[in-house]
KOLGU-4560 file (N, C-alpha, C; in nm, 3 decimals, padded with zeros to 5 digits):
<recs>
<n_xx: 00.082 n_yy: -00.119 n_zz: 00.000 ca_xx: 00.000 ca_yy: 00.000 ca_zz: 00.000 c_xx: 00.086 c_yy: 00.126 c_zz: 00.000 mol: A seq: 1 type: UNK>
<n_xx: 00.191 n_yy: 00.124 n_zz: 00.078 ca_xx: 00.278 ca_yy: 00.241 ca_zz: 00.082 c_xx: 00.340 c_yy: 00.268 c_zz: -00.054 mol: A seq: 2 type: UNK>
<n_xx: 00.371 n_yy: 00.162 n_zz: -00.127 ca_xx: 00.427 ca_yy: 00.178 ca_zz: -00.261 c_xx: 00.332 c_yy: 00.254 c_zz: -00.352 mol: A seq: 3 type: UNK>
<n_xx: 00.203 n_yy: 00.229 n_zz: -00.339 ca_xx: 00.104 ca_yy: 00.299 ca_zz: -00.421 c_xx: 00.109 c_yy: 00.449 c_zz: -00.397 mol: A seq: 4 type: UNK>
<n_xx: 00.118 n_yy: 00.488 n_zz: -00.271 ca_xx: 00.126 ca_yy: 00.631 ca_zz: -00.238 c_xx: 00.257 c_yy: 00.690 c_zz: -00.287 mol: A seq: 5 type: UNK>
<n_xx: 00.365 n_yy: 00.620 n_zz: -00.266 ca_xx: 00.496 ca_yy: 00.670 ca_zz: -00.306 c_xx: 00.508 c_yy: 00.680 c_zz: -00.457 mol: A seq: 6 type: UNK>
<n_xx: 00.442 n_yy: 00.590 n_zz: -00.529 ca_xx: 00.446 ca_yy: 00.592 ca_zz: -00.675 c_xx: 00.343 c_yy: 00.687 c_zz: -00.735 mol: A seq: 7 type: UNK>
<n_xx: 00.270 n_yy: 00.757 n_zz: -00.651 ca_xx: 00.172 ca_yy: 00.855 ca_zz: -00.699 c_xx: 00.046 c_yy: 00.794 c_zz: -00.755 mol: A seq: 8 type: UNK>
<n_xx: 00.011 n_yy: 00.673 n_zz: -00.712 ca_xx: -00.108 ca_yy: 00.605 ca_zz: -00.764 c_xx: -00.236 c_yy: 00.645 c_zz: -00.692 mol: A seq: 9 type: UNK>
<n_xx: -00.229 n_yy: 00.741 n_zz: -00.605 ca_xx: -00.350 ca_yy: 00.785 ca_zz: -00.536 c_xx: -00.316 c_yy: 00.886 c_zz: -00.429 mol: A seq: 10 type: UNK>
<n_xx: -00.416 n_yy: 00.961 n_zz: -00.389 ca_xx: -00.398 ca_yy: 01.062 ca_zz: -00.285 c_xx: -00.448 c_yy: 01.013 c_zz: -00.150 mol: A seq: 11 type: UNK>
<n_xx: -00.521 n_yy: 00.902 n_zz: -00.150 ca_xx: -00.578 ca_yy: 00.851 ca_zz: -00.026 c_xx: -00.538 c_yy: 00.705 c_zz: -00.008 mol: A seq: 12 type: UNK>
<n_xx: -00.531 n_yy: 00.663 n_zz: 00.117 ca_xx: -00.497 ca_yy: 00.525 ca_zz: 00.148 c_xx: -00.576 c_yy: 00.480 c_zz: 00.269 mol: A seq: 13 type: UNK>
<n_xx: -00.649 n_yy: 00.372 n_zz: 00.255 ca_xx: -00.723 ca_yy: 00.313 ca_zz: 00.366 c_xx: -00.655 c_yy: 00.182 c_zz: 00.402 mol: A seq: 14 type: UNK>
<n_xx: -00.619 n_yy: 00.167 n_zz: 00.527 ca_xx: -00.554 ca_yy: 00.043 ca_zz: 00.570 c_xx: -00.654 c_yy: -00.071 c_zz: 00.584 mol: A seq: 15 type: UNK>
<n_xx: -00.783 n_yy: -00.039 n_zz: 00.593 ca_xx: -00.886 ca_yy: -00.142 ca_zz: 00.607 c_xx: -00.938 c_yy: -00.189 c_zz: 00.471 mol: A seq: 16 type: UNK>
<n_xx: -00.948 n_yy: -00.098 n_zz: 00.375 ca_xx: -01.004 ca_yy: -00.130 ca_zz: 00.244 c_xx: -00.936 c_yy: -00.040 c_zz: 00.141 mol: A seq: 17 type: UNK>
<n_xx: -00.850 n_yy: -00.097 n_zz: 00.059 ca_xx: -00.771 ca_yy: -00.018 ca_zz: -00.036 c_xx: -00.857 c_yy: 00.059 c_zz: -00.136 mol: A seq: 18 type: UNK>
<n_xx: -00.976 n_yy: 00.010 n_zz: -00.167 ca_xx: -01.060 ca_yy: 00.074 ca_zz: -00.268 c_xx: -01.150 c_yy: 00.184 c_zz: -00.211 mol: A seq: 19 type: UNK>
<n_xx: -01.168 n_yy: 00.188 n_zz: -00.080 ca_xx: -01.254 ca_yy: 00.289 ca_zz: -00.018 c_xx: -01.189 c_yy: 00.427 c_zz: -00.030 mol: A seq: 20 type: UNK>
<n_xx: -01.273 n_yy: 00.530 n_zz: -00.035 ca_xx: -01.226 ca_yy: 00.669 ca_zz: -00.043 c_xx: -01.301 c_yy: 00.752 c_zz: 00.061 mol: A seq: 21 type: UNK>
<n_xx: -01.242 n_yy: 00.865 n_zz: 00.098 ca_xx: -01.309 ca_yy: 00.954 ca_zz: 00.193 c_xx: -01.428 c_yy: 01.020 c_zz: 00.124 mol: A seq: 22 type: UNK>
<n_xx: -01.544 n_yy: 01.006 n_zz: 00.184 ca_xx: -01.667 ca_yy: 01.065 ca_zz: 00.134 c_xx: -01.726 c_yy: 01.151 c_zz: 00.245 mol: A seq: 23 type: UNK>
<n_xx: -01.800 n_yy: 01.253 n_zz: 00.208 ca_xx: -01.865 ca_yy: 01.339 ca_zz: 00.306 c_xx: -02.003 c_yy: 01.284 c_zz: 00.336 mol: A seq: 24 type: UNK>
<n_xx: -02.030 n_yy: 01.259 n_zz: 00.465 ca_xx: -02.160 ca_yy: 01.208 ca_zz: 00.506 c_xx: -02.204 c_yy: 01.284 c_zz: 00.630 mol: A seq: 25 type: UNK>
<n_xx: -02.312 n_yy: 01.360 n_zz: 00.616 ca_xx: -02.366 ca_yy: 01.440 ca_zz: 00.727 c_xx: -02.259 c_yy: 01.529 c_zz: 00.790 mol: A seq: 26 type: UNK>
<n_xx: -02.178 n_yy: 01.590 n_zz: 00.706 ca_xx: -02.078 ca_yy: 01.684 ca_zz: 00.752 c_xx: -01.950 c_yy: 01.622 c_zz: 00.805 mol: A seq: 27 type: UNK>
<n_xx: -01.938 n_yy: 01.490 n_zz: 00.798 ca_xx: -01.817 ca_yy: 01.423 ca_zz: 00.843 c_xx: -01.757 c_yy: 01.342 c_zz: 00.730 mol: A seq: 28 type: UNK>
<n_xx: -01.626 n_yy: 01.324 n_zz: 00.733 ca_xx: -01.558 ca_yy: 01.241 ca_zz: 00.635 c_xx: -01.555 c_yy: 01.097 c_zz: 00.683 mol: A seq: 29 type: UNK>
<n_xx: -01.599 n_yy: 01.006 n_zz: 00.596 ca_xx: -01.596 ca_yy: 00.864 ca_zz: 00.627 c_xx: -01.538 c_yy: 00.788 c_zz: 00.508 mol: A seq: 30 type: UNK>
<n_xx: -01.465 n_yy: 00.682 n_zz: 00.535 ca_xx: -01.414 ca_yy: 00.597 ca_zz: 00.427 c_xx: -01.528 c_yy: 00.508 c_zz: 00.381 mol: A seq: 31 type: UNK>
<n_xx: -01.552 n_yy: 00.505 n_zz: 00.251 ca_xx: -01.662 ca_yy: 00.424 ca_zz: 00.203 c_xx: -01.676 c_yy: 00.427 c_zz: 00.053 mol: A seq: 32 type: UNK>
<n_xx: -01.796 n_yy: 00.398 n_zz: 00.008 ca_xx: -01.828 ca_yy: 00.389 ca_zz: -00.134 c_xx: -01.952 c_yy: 00.473 c_zz: -00.164 mol: A seq: 33 type: UNK>
<n_xx: -01.970 n_yy: 00.506 n_zz: -00.289 ca_xx: -02.085 ca_yy: 00.581 ca_zz: -00.337 c_xx: -02.173 c_yy: 00.482 c_zz: -00.412 mol: A seq: 34 type: UNK>
<n_xx: -02.293 n_yy: 00.456 n_zz: -00.363 ca_xx: -02.382 ca_yy: 00.356 ca_zz: -00.423 c_xx: -02.498 c_yy: 00.426 c_zz: -00.492 mol: A seq: 35 type: UNK>
<n_xx: -02.524 n_yy: 00.387 n_zz: -00.615 ca_xx: -02.634 ca_yy: 00.441 ca_zz: -00.694 c_xx: -02.729 c_yy: 00.327 c_zz: -00.728 mol: A seq: 36 type: UNK>
<n_xx: -02.860 n_yy: 00.354 n_zz: -00.726 ca_xx: -02.958 ca_yy: 00.255 ca_zz: -00.769 c_xx: -03.065 c_yy: 00.323 c_zz: -00.854 mol: A seq: 37 type: UNK>
<n_xx: -03.126 n_yy: 00.244 n_zz: -00.941 ca_xx: -03.243 ca_yy: 00.287 ca_zz: -01.018 c_xx: -03.355 c_yy: 00.189 c_zz: -00.982 mol: A seq: 38 type: UNK>
<n_xx: -03.474 n_yy: 00.242 n_zz: -00.954 ca_xx: -03.584 ca_yy: 00.161 ca_zz: -00.905 c_xx: -03.705 c_yy: 00.176 c_zz: -00.996 mol: A seq: 39 type: UNK>
<n_xx: -03.773 n_yy: 00.065 n_zz: -01.021 ca_xx: -03.899 ca_yy: 00.065 ca_zz: -01.095 c_xx: -04.007 c_yy: 00.123 c_zz: -01.002 mol: A seq: 40 type: UNK>
<n_xx: -04.070 n_yy: 00.232 n_zz: -01.042 ca_xx: -04.166 ca_yy: 00.300 ca_zz: -00.954 c_xx: -04.294 c_yy: 00.220 c_zz: -00.932 mol: A seq: 41 type: UNK>
<n_xx: -04.328 n_yy: 00.131 n_zz: -01.022 ca_xx: -04.451 ca_yy: 00.052 ca_zz: -01.006 c_xx: -04.434 c_yy: -00.059 c_zz: -00.903 mol: A seq: 42 type: UNK>
<n_xx: -04.325 n_yy: -00.133 n_zz: -00.913 ca_xx: -04.304 ca_yy: -00.250 ca_zz: -00.826 c_xx: -04.199 c_yy: -00.226 c_zz: -00.718 mol: A seq: 43 type: UNK>
<n_xx: -04.131 n_yy: -00.112 n_zz: -00.725 ca_xx: -04.028 ca_yy: -00.076 ca_zz: -00.627 c_xx: -03.912 c_yy: -00.176 c_zz: -00.624 mol: A seq: 44 type: UNK>
<n_xx: -03.876 n_yy: -00.228 n_zz: -00.741 ca_xx: -03.764 ca_yy: -00.321 ca_zz: -00.752 c_xx: -03.643 c_yy: -00.249 c_zz: -00.810 mol: A seq: 45 type: UNK>
<n_xx: -03.526 n_yy: -00.285 n_zz: -00.763 ca_xx: -03.402 ca_yy: -00.227 ca_zz: -00.816 c_xx: -03.378 c_yy: -00.286 c_zz: -00.955 mol: A seq: 46 type: UNK>
<n_xx: -03.361 n_yy: -00.199 n_zz: -01.054 ca_xx: -03.338 ca_yy: -00.245 ca_zz: -01.191 c_xx: -03.196 c_yy: -00.216 c_zz: -01.239 mol: A seq: 47 type: UNK>
<n_xx: -03.123 n_yy: -00.131 n_zz: -01.166 ca_xx: -02.984 ca_yy: -00.102 ca_zz: -01.201 c_xx: -02.912 c_yy: -00.056 c_zz: -01.075 mol: A seq: 48 type: UNK>
<n_xx: -02.783 n_yy: -00.086 n_zz: -01.069 ca_xx: -02.702 ca_yy: -00.044 ca_zz: -00.954 c_xx: -02.559 c_yy: -00.019 c_zz: -00.998 mol: A seq: 49 type: UNK>
<n_xx: -02.490 n_yy: 00.064 n_zz: -00.921 ca_xx: -02.349 ca_yy: 00.091 ca_zz: -00.947 c_xx: -02.284 c_yy: 00.132 c_zz: -00.815 mol: A seq: 50 type: UNK>
<n_xx: -02.169 n_yy: 00.074 n_zz: -00.787 ca_xx: -02.091 ca_yy: 00.109 ca_zz: -00.669 c_xx: -01.960 c_yy: 00.169 c_zz: -00.717 mol: A seq: 51 type: UNK>
<n_xx: -01.928 n_yy: 00.287 n_zz: -00.668 ca_xx: -01.807 ca_yy: 00.356 ca_zz: -00.709 c_xx: -01.740 c_yy: 00.419 c_zz: -00.588 mol: A seq: 52 type: UNK>
<n_xx: -01.614 n_yy: 00.453 n_zz: -00.602 ca_xx: -01.547 ca_yy: 00.525 ca_zz: -00.494 c_xx: -01.531 c_yy: 00.673 c_zz: -00.530 mol: A seq: 53 type: UNK>
<n_xx: -01.603 n_yy: 00.717 n_zz: -00.632 ca_xx: -01.605 ca_yy: 00.858 ca_zz: -00.671 c_xx: -01.690 c_yy: 00.935 c_zz: -00.570 mol: A seq: 54 type: UNK>
<n_xx: -01.634 n_yy: 01.038 n_zz: -00.511 ca_xx: -01.704 ca_yy: 01.114 ca_zz: -00.408 c_xx: -01.814 c_yy: 01.205 c_zz: -00.459 mol: A seq: 55 type: UNK>
<n_xx: -01.826 n_yy: 01.219 n_zz: -00.591 ca_xx: -01.924 ca_yy: 01.311 ca_zz: -00.648 c_xx: -02.024 c_yy: 01.233 c_zz: -00.733 mol: A seq: 56 type: UNK>
<n_xx: -02.153 n_yy: 01.259 n_zz: -00.713 ca_xx: -02.260 ca_yy: 01.189 ca_zz: -00.785 c_xx: -02.285 c_yy: 01.244 c_zz: -00.925 mol: A seq: 57 type: UNK>
<n_xx: -02.227 n_yy: 01.356 n_zz: -00.959 ca_xx: -02.267 ca_yy: 01.428 ca_zz: -01.081 c_xx: -02.253 c_yy: 01.344 c_zz: -01.209 mol: A seq: 58 type: UNK>
<n_xx: -02.160 n_yy: 01.252 n_zz: -01.212 ca_xx: -02.140 ca_yy: 01.169 ca_zz: -01.332 c_xx: -02.222 c_yy: 01.041 c_zz: -01.328 mol: A seq: 59 type: UNK>
<n_xx: -02.301 n_yy: 01.021 n_zz: -01.226 ca_xx: -02.369 ca_yy: 00.893 ca_zz: -01.207 c_xx: -02.513 c_yy: 00.889 c_zz: -01.260 mol: A seq: 60 type: UNK>
<n_xx: -02.580 n_yy: 01.003 n_zz: -01.270 ca_xx: -02.722 ca_yy: 01.004 ca_zz: -01.306 c_xx: -02.747 c_yy: 00.953 c_zz: -01.448 mol: A seq: 61 type: UNK>
<n_xx: -02.678 n_yy: 01.005 n_zz: -01.546 ca_xx: -02.702 ca_yy: 00.964 ca_zz: -01.685 c_xx: -02.681 c_yy: 00.814 c_zz: -01.706 mol: A seq: 62 type: UNK>
<n_xx: -02.571 n_yy: 00.755 n_zz: -01.657 ca_xx: -02.556 ca_yy: 00.610 ca_zz: -01.674 c_xx: -02.666 c_yy: 00.529 c_zz: -01.604 mol: A seq: 63 type: UNK>
<n_xx: -02.713 n_yy: 00.575 n_zz: -01.489 ca_xx: -02.821 ca_yy: 00.505 ca_zz: -01.419 c_xx: -02.950 c_yy: 00.510 c_zz: -01.502 mol: A seq: 64 type: UNK>
<n_xx: -02.980 n_yy: 00.627 n_zz: -01.559 ca_xx: -03.099 ca_yy: 00.639 ca_zz: -01.643 c_xx: -03.089 c_yy: 00.551 c_zz: -01.767 mol: A seq: 65 type: UNK>
<n_xx: -02.971 n_yy: 00.547 n_zz: -01.827 ca_xx: -02.950 ca_yy: 00.461 ca_zz: -01.945 c_xx: -02.969 c_yy: 00.314 c_zz: -01.910 mol: A seq: 66 type: UNK>
<n_xx: -02.914 n_yy: 00.271 n_zz: -01.797 ca_xx: -02.929 ca_yy: 00.131 ca_zz: -01.754 c_xx: -03.075 c_yy: 00.099 c_zz: -01.725 mol: A seq: 67 type: UNK>
<n_xx: -03.145 n_yy: 00.188 n_zz: -01.657 ca_xx: -03.286 ca_yy: 00.166 ca_zz: -01.625 c_xx: -03.369 c_yy: 00.160 c_zz: -01.753 mol: A seq: 68 type: UNK>
<n_xx: -03.339 n_yy: 00.247 n_zz: -01.847 ca_xx: -03.413 ca_yy: 00.248 ca_zz: -01.973 c_xx: -03.391 c_yy: 00.119 c_zz: -02.051 mol: A seq: 69 type: UNK>
<n_xx: -03.269 n_yy: 00.068 n_zz: -02.048 ca_xx: -03.238 ca_yy: -00.058 ca_zz: -02.117 c_xx: -03.315 c_yy: -00.175 c_zz: -02.055 mol: A seq: 70 type: UNK>
<n_xx: -03.325 n_yy: -00.177 n_zz: -01.923 ca_xx: -03.393 ca_yy: -00.286 ca_zz: -01.853 c_xx: -03.545 c_yy: -00.274 c_zz: -01.867 mol: A seq: 71 type: UNK>
<n_xx: -03.600 n_yy: -00.155 n_zz: -01.842 ca_xx: -03.744 ca_yy: -00.136 ca_zz: -01.837 c_xx: -03.807 c_yy: -00.111 c_zz: -01.974 mol: A seq: 72 type: UNK>
<n_xx: -03.733 n_yy: -00.052 n_zz: -02.064 ca_xx: -03.780 ca_yy: -00.014 ca_zz: -02.198 c_xx: -03.913 c_yy: 00.063 c_zz: -02.192 mol: A seq: 73 type: UNK>
<n_xx: -03.918 n_yy: 00.170 n_zz: -02.114 ca_xx: -04.042 ca_yy: 00.248 ca_zz: -02.103 c_xx: -04.058 c_yy: 00.345 c_zz: -02.220 mol: A seq: 74 type: UNK>
<n_xx: -04.182 n_yy: 00.393 n_zz: -02.239 ca_xx: -04.203 ca_yy: 00.499 ca_zz: -02.337 c_xx: -04.144 c_yy: 00.629 c_zz: -02.286 mol: A seq: 75 type: UNK>
<n_xx: -04.166 n_yy: 00.656 n_zz: -02.158 ca_xx: -04.112 ca_yy: 00.775 ca_zz: -02.092 c_xx: -04.033 c_yy: 00.731 c_zz: -01.969 mol: A seq: 76 type: UNK>
<n_xx: -03.930 n_yy: 00.807 n_zz: -01.937 ca_xx: -03.849 ca_yy: 00.776 ca_zz: -01.819 c_xx: -03.828 c_yy: 00.903 c_zz: -01.739 mol: A seq: 77 type: UNK>
<n_xx: -03.857 n_yy: 00.898 n_zz: -01.610 ca_xx: -03.838 ca_yy: 01.012 ca_zz: -01.522 c_xx: -03.726 c_yy: 00.979 c_zz: -01.425 mol: A seq: 78 type: UNK>
<n_xx: -03.628 n_yy: 01.068 n_zz: -01.418 ca_xx: -03.517 ca_yy: 01.049 ca_zz: -01.325 c_xx: -03.522 c_yy: 01.151 c_zz: -01.213 mol: A seq: 79 type: UNK>
<n_xx: -03.501 n_yy: 01.106 n_zz: -01.091 ca_xx: -03.497 ca_yy: 01.194 ca_zz: -00.974 c_xx: -03.362 c_yy: 01.176 c_zz: -00.906 mol: A seq: 80 type: UNK>
<n_xx: -03.308 n_yy: 01.286 n_zz: -00.854 ca_xx: -03.178 ca_yy: 01.279 ca_zz: -00.787 c_xx: -03.178 c_yy: 01.374 c_zz: -00.668 mol: A seq: 81 type: UNK>
<n_xx: -03.095 n_yy: 01.343 n_zz: -00.570 ca_xx: -03.077 ca_yy: 01.435 ca_zz: -00.458 c_xx: -02.953 c_yy: 01.519 c_zz: -00.484 mol: A seq: 82 type: UNK>
<n_xx: -02.930 n_yy: 01.614 n_zz: -00.398 ca_xx: -02.811 ca_yy: 01.698 ca_zz: -00.418 c_xx: -02.728 c_yy: 01.703 c_zz: -00.292 mol: A seq: 83 type: UNK>
</recs>
């Protein structure tokens, strides 16, 4: 793990989980993952999911909508997101 930091392969290092990154949760920094899901509004079933260590959700909405559209094949698709 130390070699990764010394070789410039990352700015963060978790001794418990090498893939985890510092994320902001309720005003505190925690090591973890960013989980995205897409849900069918009629049956409330998860139709798409993605787990990433990217601390920002901004790049996640479009791929989730595309995955949900591929699975559900609806005429119209409504996407909701938090900020």
